N, C-alpha and C positions, 0 to 999 in steps of 0.2 A: 504493500500500500504506500510505498514511498514515492512521492512525486515532488517536483520543484516548481517554483514560479518561473523558472527559466526553461528554455527549450532543450536543456541538457538531458541526458538519460538519467532516470531516477537512481540508477546504480551509483552514479557519481556522488550522491549524497552519502552513501555508506562507505564507498571505497576511495573517494578522492579522485576518481578517474575523470577525464574530460570527455566531452561529447564524441571526440574522435576515437575514443577507446570503447565505444558502444559495442556490446557483445553481438555476435552474429545472430541472425534470426532463429537458427536452430537452437543455439544456446539459450536465447531468451525464451523460446517456446518451452524448452525443458524446464527452465527456471519457473515459469508461470504454472506449468503443469504440476511440478513437485510442490511449489509453494502453496497453491490452492488445495492440493491434496492434503498437505499437513494441516492447513487451516481447518478444512472441513472434517478431517479425521478427529482432531481434538475437540473442535467446537461442537459439531453435530454428535460426536461420540459422547460428549458430556451430557447432551440432551437425552440421548438414548440410555445412558447409564442412570440418569436421574429418573426418567419415566418408566423404563422397563425393570430397573433393579433397585430403585430408591437409593442410589449411591450418593446423590448430592442433597445436602440439606438446605434447600431454598434457592432462590433465583441468584443470589450473589455468588454462591459457590459455582454455579454454572457459568456466570459471567467471568469469574476469575479464570476458569479453565479456558474460556474463549480468549481471554487476554493472553494467556500463556501460549495458546495455539497461534495467535496472530504474531506474537513476538518471535516464536521459534521459526515460523514460516519466513519472516523477514530476515532474520539472522541467516537462515539456511540458503536463501536464494537472491538476496539483494544484489550481490555481485554479478549474477547471471542475467537478471532481467529487470532489476529495479524493484522487484517484489510488489508489483501492483496488486496481485492476487484478488482482484475485484474488477469486474467489467466497468463499473461506474467510475472508478479511479482511472482506468485506462481511457474512458471517454473524456475525462477532464484533461488528460495529457493530449488527446487528439484535438480538442477544441481550443485549448489555451496554450499548449506547448508545441503545437505543430508536429505531433507524432504522425508519421505517414500512415495512411489508411490501410495499406497492406499489412503493416506491422500491428496495427490495432486489431485487425481481423484475426491474425495469428494469435495474439494475446487472448482474445475472447474465446476462440476455440480451445486453446490450451487450458484456460481457466475452467471452462465448462467440463472438459475431459477430466481434469484433476478432481473436480467435485464429484463427478460420476463414479470414478474409481474409488474414491474415499468412501462414498456411500455404499458401494458394493462390498468393500472390505468390512465395513461396520455391520452390514446385514449378515455376512458370513459369521461374524462373532456373536451377534445378538439375536439371530432369528429365533432361537428356541425361547429366549426370554420374552421376545415380542409375542410369540404364539401363546405363551402362558398368560401374558397380560391380556390378550384378547379373550382367552378362555375365562379368566377371572371376571372380566367386565362384560362378558356376553357379547362381544363385538364380532360382527360378521365383516371380514375384510372387504372393503369396497362398498359396504352398506351404510345406511344412515348412522351417524355417530362415530364411525370408524376413524374420523379425524383425530380421535383420542390416541390412536396408535400411529396414524399417518403423520402426526405432528413431529414424530421423531425423524422425519426426513424433510418434507417441505414444511411450510408455515401457514398459520391460520389466524384469523382475527375474529373475535378476541382470542387470546391465548387459551386453548381448551383446558390446559392444566390449571389455569387460574379461575376461569369463569364457566367452564363446561362447554358443551357443544350444541345445546338445544336452541330453539328460537328465542327464548328469553335472553340467553347470552348474546345473541346476535344484536339485540337492541343496544347493547353497551358500546359497541364499536361498529359504526357504519362503514361502508366502503370509502366514502370521502374522508372520514376521520382516519382510517387505516392508511390511506394514501398520504395524508398530511403527516402522520407519525413517521412513516418510512422516509418521506422526503426530508423532514426536519432532522431526523436522526442521522441520515447520510450527509446532509449539509454540514452538520457539526463535525462529522468524521472527516470529510474532504477538507474542511477549513483547517482542522487541527493537523492533518497530514501535511498540508502545505506549509503551515506555520512552523511545525517541528522540523521540517527539512529545508526551509528557505535559507539561503545564504544571506539574505537581507535581515533576518531576524537575529539580533544581537543576543537575545535571550534563549536561543535554541539550545537544546541539550547537546552534550558531546555525542559524536557519531555512534559510539557504542551503546548509548542510552536511548537513541531514537526509537528503536523497535519496542523497547519496554514502555515508553510513553505512549506510543500509538496503541499498544495492547491495552494499556490502562484507559485510554480514551474509549476504546471499544467496550470495555467492561462497564464504564460509567454510562455510556449510551444505552447498553443493554438493560441496565438496572432501571432506567426510566421508561424505555420504549417496549421492552419485551412483554409486560403484562397486556399490552394492547395488540401487538402484531407478532410477537416472538422475535422482533428485531432482526430482520434479514440484513439490511444495510449493504447487501451484496447480491446482485442478480444470480451469479454463478452458485453461491452458497445455497440459494433456494431452488433454482431450476434444476441443477444437477441431481441432488437427492430427490426432488419431486419426480423427475423422469424415472428414476430407479423405483420409487414407490408405485408409479403408474404401471410399470412393467411387472412388478411383483404382486399385483393383485388389487391394489387400492383403486385402480381405474379412475372413474370420474370423481371420486373423492380427492384424488391427487390433482388431476387436470380434467375439467376446469375448477374442481372443488365445489363444495356444497353451496357456496355463495359467489363463485367466480372470483375475479379480482386478482388471480395469480399474476397476470400480466400487468395490470394497472398498478397494483400495490407493490409487488415484489420485484418488478423489472423497471417499469417506468418511474415509480416513486423514487427509488435510489438513484436512478440516472439523473432525474431532474434535480434532486437534492444535491447531488455531487457537483453538478454544474453551478448551482447557486453558491454553495459553500466554497468550492474551488475558485470561482470567479471573484467572490468577495475577498478571499485571502490574497489573491494576486493583485487586486485593486489596492488593498491596504499596503501590501508589500512595496508597491511602486511609489508609495507616498513616503516611505521610510528610507533613511540613509542605509547604505550597505554596511553590514557588520564586519 
């Protein structure tokens, strides 16, 4: 998720390289694939461990694991691709930092592929626990109410683990509200990613601490937004596991979902929010002296 307000590669923020040292497209694709896989494995894995096995005590513990997953993904892959690990962050680089469209498409495909592979790995580990959860709650996979188990892959509004999944719960968070929540959450994320990596920010953390601070930003946003929408903040994080859930029997509960909105809320919402937050950060950065 590391980007800059300059058109340099994001990897430069972590490694001190210049734009001329930009990794090859194959190296970058591998970095985005591995980075997104790490992110989804630990983040979505924390959700599965919490819902299927009761391993996490509350939302904050899940958010902390997400923070660790984000940080590890950035540390592991920033030198190879800049560690966008989020299509919305890559969109910011395309719009504001002149990232070539061909490279953007490679990043998006790699990010989605990494998320899909991570979700498949998690299902291989947790499928028996998920089946037991479905038996205990009388859930028919793909039937009404089965978003209580599908939420371990894609995301739903309101959060089924907090408010349930019946029509009374639906009144708590409407589709427009869910869109706004994802948009605002991702706007904060993109703003902070830009601020934490900008060379013009004299208060930016040392390079070795940037990944930790971005991870903590994700944890803080999840703590606020997750009760409403489960806090995707990342189209690949939602769509990759959602496609896996669709293929594994959740069908229309996964796509389009019982209320629809997967495209509007979890793809368009983060993309719009990232453009707002990333654009505002770059505007402010250009008003400040260089650090």
